[in-house]
C-alpha positions in Angstrom: -33.4 17.1 28.2 -30.3 18.4 26.6 -28.8 16.7 23.7 -25.3 15.4 24.0 -23.0 16.8 21.4 -20.4 14.6 19.8 -17.3 16.3 18.8 -16.0 15.4 15.3 -12.3 15.1 15.2 -10.4 15.9 12.0 -8.6 13.0 10.5 -4.9 12.9 10.9 -3.0 12.4 7.7 -0.7 9.4 8.2 2.8 9.7 6.9 4.1 6.7 5.0 7.0 5.1 6.9 10.3 5.0 5.2 11.3 1.8 3.5 13.9 -0.2 5.5 15.2 -2.4 2.7 18.6 -2.1 1.2 17.0 -2.1 -2.2 15.2 1.2 -1.4 18.6 3.0 -1.1 17.8 4.1 2.4 20.0 1.6 4.2 23.5 0.4 3.5 24.1 -3.4 3.1 25.8 -5.2 5.8 29.0 -5.7 3.9 29.3 -2.0 3.3 28.8 -0.9 6.9 25.2 -1.5 7.8 23.8 1.9 8.5 21.6 4.6 7.0 22.6 6.3 3.8 22.4 10.0 3.2 19.3 9.4 1.2 17.8 7.4 4.1 18.5 10.1 6.6 16.9 12.7 4.3 13.7 10.5 3.8 13.5 9.9 7.6 13.8 13.7 8.3 11.0 14.5 5.7 8.7 11.9 7.4 9.6 13.2 11.0 9.9 17.1 10.9 12.1 18.3 13.7 14.2 15.3 13.7 18.0 15.7 14.3 19.1 12.4 12.8 22.5 12.5 11.1 24.6 10.1 9.1 27.6 8.3 10.6 30.8 10.0 11.6 33.3 8.1 9.3 36.1 10.6 8.5 38.9 11.9 10.5 37.8 14.3 13.4 39.5 16.7 15.7 39.7 15.7 19.3 36.9 17.2 21.4 34.9 18.3 18.3 31.2 17.8 18.1 31.7 15.0 15.6 34.3 13.3 17.9 31.7 13.5 20.8 29.0 11.9 18.6 31.3 9.1 17.7 32.3 8.5 21.2 28.7 8.4 22.3 27.7 6.0 19.5 30.6 3.8 20.2 29.6 3.5 24.0 25.9 2.9 23.0 26.7 0.3 20.4 29.1 -1.5 22.8 26.1 -2.0 25.0 24.1 -3.4 22.1 27.0 -5.8 21.2 27.2 -7.0 24.8 23.4 -7.7 24.9 23.4 -9.6 21.6 23.8 -13.4 21.3 27.2 -15.1 21.2 26.7 -15.9 17.6 26.2 -12.2 16.6 28.9 -11.0 19.1 31.5 -13.3 17.6 30.5 -12.8 13.9 32.7 -10.2 12.3 30.0 -9.7 9.5 27.1 -9.1 11.9 25.3 -5.7 11.4 26.3 -4.3 14.7 30.0 -5.3 14.1 29.9 -3.8 10.6 28.3 -0.6 11.8 30.9 -0.2 14.6 33.7 -0.7 12.1 32.2 2.0 9.9 32.0 4.4 12.8 35.7 3.5 13.6 34.8 2.1 17.1 
């Protein structure tokens, strides 16, 4: 009879997830544009190596530039989110999605 060998797997080190509260400084409050701050993006990238997450495109951009394309893409995506949200959220100018779209200049 041969003995069955059990393979011992090394334990994976679990990364602590980033804090999603406004208080932590990683996220912007709704009144200020409702998105991730630079600090939050850096924390996310530390926790997820290889991530390409970037902050919002808020300034003036040249037509056809990489930033302009990111903005156009975000605006198209977020419009879909806005359409799928409830009527209350859709019509509230202070909802997180509306504030974020305003910050991105959509």
